[in-house]
C-alpha positions as CSV (number, residue, x, y, z in Angstrom):
1,M,20.8,40.9,14.2
2,T,18.6,42.3,17.0
3,Y,15.5,40.5,18.3
4,N,13.1,43.0,16.5
5,E,15.0,42.7,13.2
6,T,14.8,38.9,13.4
7,E,11.0,39.1,14.2
8,Q,10.5,41.4,11.1
9,L,12.5,38.9,9.0
10,I,10.3,36.1,10.3
11,E,7.2,38.0,9.3
12,R,8.5,38.6,5.8
13,Y,9.5,35.0,5.5
14,L,6.0,33.8,6.5
15,A,4.6,36.3,3.9
16,G,6.9,34.8,1.2
17,E,8.8,38.1,0.7
18,T,12.4,37.1,1.6
19,T,15.3,36.5,-0.8
20,P,17.4,33.3,-0.5
21,E,20.1,35.3,1.1
22,E,17.7,36.6,3.8
23,E,16.5,33.1,4.3
24,R,20.0,31.9,5.0
25,Q,20.5,34.8,7.4
26,L,17.2,34.0,9.1
27,A,18.3,30.3,9.3
28,L,21.5,31.3,11.2
29,E,19.5,33.5,13.6
30,V,16.8,30.9,14.4
31,S,19.2,28.0,14.8
32,R,21.3,29.7,17.5
33,P,21.4,27.8,20.8
34,D,20.0,30.8,22.7
35,A,17.1,31.4,20.2
36,P,13.6,31.6,21.7
37,E,11.4,28.5,21.4
38,D,9.0,30.0,18.9
39,W,11.9,30.6,16.6
40,K,12.7,26.9,16.6
41,I,9.5,26.3,14.7
42,I,10.7,28.7,12.0
43,A,14.0,26.8,11.9
44,E,12.1,23.6,11.2
45,M,10.1,25.4,8.5
46,L,13.3,26.6,6.8
47,G,14.5,23.0,6.9
48,T,17.9,21.5,7.4
49,L,19.0,22.3,3.9
50,T,18.7,26.0,4.2
51,T,20.1,25.9,7.8
52,D,23.1,23.7,6.7
53,E,23.7,25.9,3.7
54,A,23.8,29.0,5.9
55,L,26.1,27.4,8.4
56,Y,28.4,26.2,5.5
57,D,28.5,29.8,4.1
58,Q,29.3,31.1,7.6
59,M,32.1,28.6,8.0
60,M,33.6,29.4,4.6
61,E,33.5,33.1,5.3
62,S,35.5,32.5,8.5
63,R,38.0,30.4,6.6
64,R,38.4,32.9,3.7
65,P,41.3,34.8,5.3
66,V,43.2,31.6,6.0
67,M,42.6,30.4,2.4
68,K,43.7,33.7,1.0
69,A,46.9,33.6,3.1
70,K,47.5,30.0,1.9
71,T,46.9,31.0,-1.7
72,R,49.3,33.9,-1.3
73,R,52.0,31.6,0.1
74,V,51.6,29.2,-2.9
75,Y,51.7,32.2,-5.3
76,L,54.9,33.5,-3.6
77,K,56.4,30.1,-3.8
78,W,55.9,30.0,-7.5
79,V,57.2,33.5,-7.9
80,W,60.4,32.7,-6.0
81,T,60.8,29.5,-8.0
82,A,60.4,31.3,-11.3
83,A,62.9,34.0,-10.1
84,A,65.5,31.3,-9.2
85,C,65.0,29.7,-12.6
86,L,65.6,33.0,-14.4
87,V,68.7,33.7,-12.4
88,A,70.0,30.2,-13.2
89,I,69.3,30.8,-16.9
90,A,70.9,34.3,-16.8
91,I,74.1,32.8,-15.4
92,T,74.2,29.7,-17.5
93,V,73.5,31.1,-21.0
94,P,76.5,33.6,-21.0
95,L,78.8,30.9,-19.7
96,V,77.7,28.5,-22.5
97,W,78.0,31.2,-25.2
98,S,81.4,32.3,-24.0
99,R,82.7,28.7,-24.2
100,Q,81.4,28.4,-27.8
101,S,83.3,31.5,-28.8
102,T,86.6,30.1,-27.7
103,P,88.7,28.7,-30.6
104,D,88.8,24.9,-31.0
105,V,92.3,24.9,-32.5
106,V,95.2,26.3,-30.5
107,A,98.9,25.8,-31.2
108,Y,101.9,27.2,-29.5
109,V,104.7,27.8,-32.0
110,Y,108.0,29.2,-30.6
111,G,106.1,30.4,-27.5
112,Q,103.5,32.2,-29.6
113,K,99.8,31.2,-29.4
114,V,98.2,30.6,-32.8
115,T,94.4,30.2,-33.0
116,D,93.8,30.5,-36.7
117,E,92.6,27.0,-37.8
118,D,94.0,27.2,-41.3
119,V,97.5,28.3,-40.1
120,V,97.6,25.6,-37.4
121,M,96.5,22.8,-39.9
122,E,99.0,24.0,-42.5
123,M,101.8,23.9,-39.8
124,M,100.8,20.5,-38.7
125,A,100.7,19.2,-42.3
126,S,104.2,20.6,-42.9
127,T,105.5,19.0,-39.7
128,M,104.0,15.6,-40.4
129,A,105.4,15.7,-44.0
130,D,108.8,16.4,-42.6
131,V,108.6,13.7,-39.9
132,L,107.1,11.0,-42.0
133,G,108.9,11.8,-45.2
134,N,105.6,11.4,-47.2
135,G,104.4,13.7,-49.9
136,S,102.1,16.5,-48.9
137,D,99.2,14.9,-50.7
138,V,99.3,11.8,-48.5
139,V,99.6,14.0,-45.3
140,A,96.7,16.1,-46.4
141,Q,94.6,13.0,-47.0
142,D,95.6,11.6,-43.6
143,L,94.7,14.8,-41.9
144,E,91.4,15.0,-43.7
145,D,90.6,11.4,-42.6
146,I,91.5,12.2,-39.0
147,F,89.9,15.6,-38.5
148,G,87.3,15.6,-41.3
149,N,88.4,19.0,-42.7
């Protein structure tokens, strides 16, 4: 502010016509180290509360770009973290699902791969009956006890 603008603001303050924002602006002007002596009286009239509030507002305004930059860094950090989580999920889910779709029962009979569970269990029951010499009912019961089928 210029000297004349400050003088006009002082006159308006003394007449009780200033807004709180104008009083904070006036407090900054009259509390400058190079302010004229007659302005120091106005600074005392405004009081330390208004002056301190104006100085605090000024300090916060000067810090605002730093705070915005810091907030942006925190925001970007969360965005990158979320993106990394999504990539991890996108890779993990198909791998888990593909493993679930593989057959649990696999047998190789005469060099041929057999994945049908019913066929494999039937072949195993037949082989066990031949090896053990038991009836097929006993083998079926043993297989059911072992595998829970």
